[in-house]
N, C-alpha and C positions, 0 to 999 in steps of 0.2 A: 310561784309557777304552780298551776294545779298538778296534784297527783294524778302521774299515770293510773289507769285502770287496768286491773289483770284479769283477763277472762276467767270465768270460773268455769269447771269440765261439766257442771250441771246446766249449763245455758247454753247447749252446742249451736241451735239456730234461733236465739231468742232476743230479748234484751238486758244488757248489762244491767245487773242488780244496784250498781252505785251509780252509774253516768246516765242510765236510760238510754244509752246509744247503741246502735246494731253491732251484733258480735258473728264475724265470720265463721262459718264452722272450720275452715282450715286453720283459723288461727287457734281455736279451741281444743282442736285436736294437736297440735303443735306446742300448745302448753302442756298437753296431757304427755306427749311423748317427752317433750324436755324434762317434766317430773319425774317420769319413769326412769330417765337415762341417770339423773342425779339420785334416784336412789339405787340405783345398779353400782353408780363410783362408790356409795357407802359399804356396798358388800364386795369391793375391791376386784370387780369385774372389768377386766380391760377394756379401756376409752374403744368406743364404737364396736364392741365385738357383737352388739345386738342388731347391727345395721343388716346383716345376711338374714336374721330370722326375721327382722320386721319388712324386708323386702317382699316376704311372703305372705303378707298380712295385708289386707285392703282396709279401707276407711270404715267399713261398717265392724269390724275388729274393735278400733280404736275409740269407735264411738260407744260401743257397749260394755267396755270395761274399763275399770279405773285405772289410774296410773299405778295404785300399788298392784292390782292384779298384773297390770303390762309387764311391770319389774319381775314379778313373781314368774311369771312364765319365762320372759327372757331367761332370768337367773338359771332357772331349770334346764333352759333348753339351748340356749347358745351354743354350745359346745356339741351337740349332738341332732342337729336339724334333720338329717339324714337316717335316724336310727331307726331299724325297722321293729325290733321288740316294743312292745306297749311300753309308755312312762306313765307310771302313774305316782304322782305326788300327793301328800295331803300336810293340812296345815290346821290349826285352829281357827275358827272364822272371826273373822275381825269384826263381823257384828254382834261378836258374843255370844252366841249359841252355834254349839256343834261344829262339823267340820267343811273347811272348803276342800273339796278335790279337783285336782287337774289331772285330766286323759289325754295323752299326746300320742297319737301311730297312724299308720297308714289307714284312711278310711275304709271301711269294709261295710257289707251287708247287715243290715240289723243291729248294727251297734249301738243305737241309741236304747234300742228295746233289751241289749244284753245288760248294758250298764244299770237302766231301770230295774231290771231282774235282779241285779246282784244286791243292789242297795234294799229291795224288797225282802229278798230272802236274809239279809245283815239286818232287818227290822231298822233300818236307817229311812226317816221319811225325807224325799225332796222339798225343799223349801225354795229354790231356785236353782235354775240350769241355762247356761250360757253354751249353745252349741254353734262351732264355727269350723267351716272349712278351708282351710290354707289353700294358697294360688296351686302348691304343689301337690296337693292331693290328700294332706294329713287333717285328720280330726283333731281340733285342741279344743276340748270339751271342760267345762268348768262346773261343777257341783255344790249346793249348800245342802248339807245332809244333817239331821239331828233325829236322837231317840225321843219320840214322842210320849213314850211311856216312862221313860227316865228324866225329869226336868233338870235335876241336878246330877246329870251324869257327868262323869269326868272322861272328857275326849282325848285327852293326851294319849292314854293308853290305846285307843284305837286306831291312832294313826297307822303303826305298822302293822297291824292287821289289816285295813283297808288298803294300804300301798303294795300287801303281798298277794293276798286273796282276788284282790281285784285283776291286778297284773295276770296272774294264774289264770282266771276265768278266759280273760280275754286272750291271751295266748293259746287255749285249749281249743276255743271256738266251737264248744259242744253244741249239739242240737238244742235249740230254744223251745224251751216249755212254756205252756201257758199258766201264768201266775194264778194263786188261789184269790178268791174272792175275799177282800179285806172286811172287817168287823166295821158296821156303821156305829156312828155313836148315839148313844140315846135323844140327844136334840136333835141331830140331822133324822133321825127316824121318826119322831114328832112333828118336825119342822123342816119337811125336804125342800131341798132347792131345787126347782123346774131346769134340767139342764138344756144347754143351748150350744149349736153345733153349727159352725157356718163356714162355707166353704166358697171360696171364688177365686179367680186368676189373680196373679199379682199385675204389677202396671206394665212388666215386661213381656207378659204371656210366657215366660218359661217354667215359672213356676206356680204353685198355688197357695193361699193362705187358708190355714185351718184354724179358727179359734174357737174356744173350747171354754163353757163356764159350767162349772158342776159342784155339789157338795162333796168336799174331799174326805177321804177314807185312805186308810193303809193299802198299799197296792194299787192306787188308781192310775196313777202314771203308768205303771208296768202295764196293765192291762190295756191303756190307750196304746202305749209302743206298741205292744205285741199284736195287738189287732192293727198298725198300720205295717209291721214287718208281714205280717199273715197276707196283706193283700198287696205285697211287692212294693209298699210306699216308703221312698226315703226321705229320712228326715235330714232337710240342710241346714237347717236352723229353730232355734226352739226359745221362748221366752217363758219359763216357768214363774207362777207367783201363787203363794198359798197365803190366802190372808184368813187367818183363822180356820174357820171350817169351809170357805170359798175356794174353789180352785180356779183362775184365770189363766190360761194357758193359750199361748199362739205359736203357731210352728209353720214355718217355712216347709214345703213339702213338693217331692215330683214324682213321677212314675207313670208309665205309659196307659194305667187303667184310669188315670185321671182326667184322660181326653175323651173318656166312655160315659155317656150320661147315665146308663145302666149301672156301670160299675160307682159311680160317684153314689147313685140312690142305695147300690148294697153296702159301701163305705160308711154312709152315714147312719144306714139302720144299725150295722155293727157297734158303731160307736154309741149311739143311743143306748144300745143294749146294756154296753159296758158302763155307761155313765147311769144308769137307773138303779134307784135307790131300793135294794130289795126288802 
């Protein structure tokens, strides 16, 4: 009897790597949820305790997060889904470098900018960010951060600091301050990467997609986030990727000003000013 093929989480809309047969997206997501549930049972989380939380998460969430991340989120949140104070949890990154930080709270204005500003002030560089808004209006964001100035840093000691201080910052909701301009590396200064900004409506016409490619430097993402917040632009979702000294970021954004051609031009101009290598 031929061996049954198990869809891989990395092939959601693609071809099975072993049998070359088509894999349905629903099958892949169901396999991911099943693996997350299996991991939850290993942590003695009661059977089906995660269901209430998962009902508030759409398919995009399950596509963008690994089974390990889904299980981690559920383990931290299944018993406090409607909690109002910020929930901030950190762990050593599964990628082997830095910390992975989960933030969960009722969505608020300029939240993304506040989080980015905190990491910038803590001298932690954002390697990856997964921004998600639940069906009941909560932000469920996951950041992977590291200290680029200390390659062999011990992040275990930083877990309690990040959890306590970031929760305090989000609870206080102090006025947002413009982040300082980060120092450009010598290589990037001599071989600058021409920044690119693309803004266009999504397929549904309800949001805009903003794609940014630029040379990375400390505080770059914090300044992008501040520019968006200062323009009253909300970040609904984001995919942040830093590849060496190259930042490739994609944002799903919304805001009344995006429907004004002149306001779009001003936003692009402000973003290019932040991305320019001095």
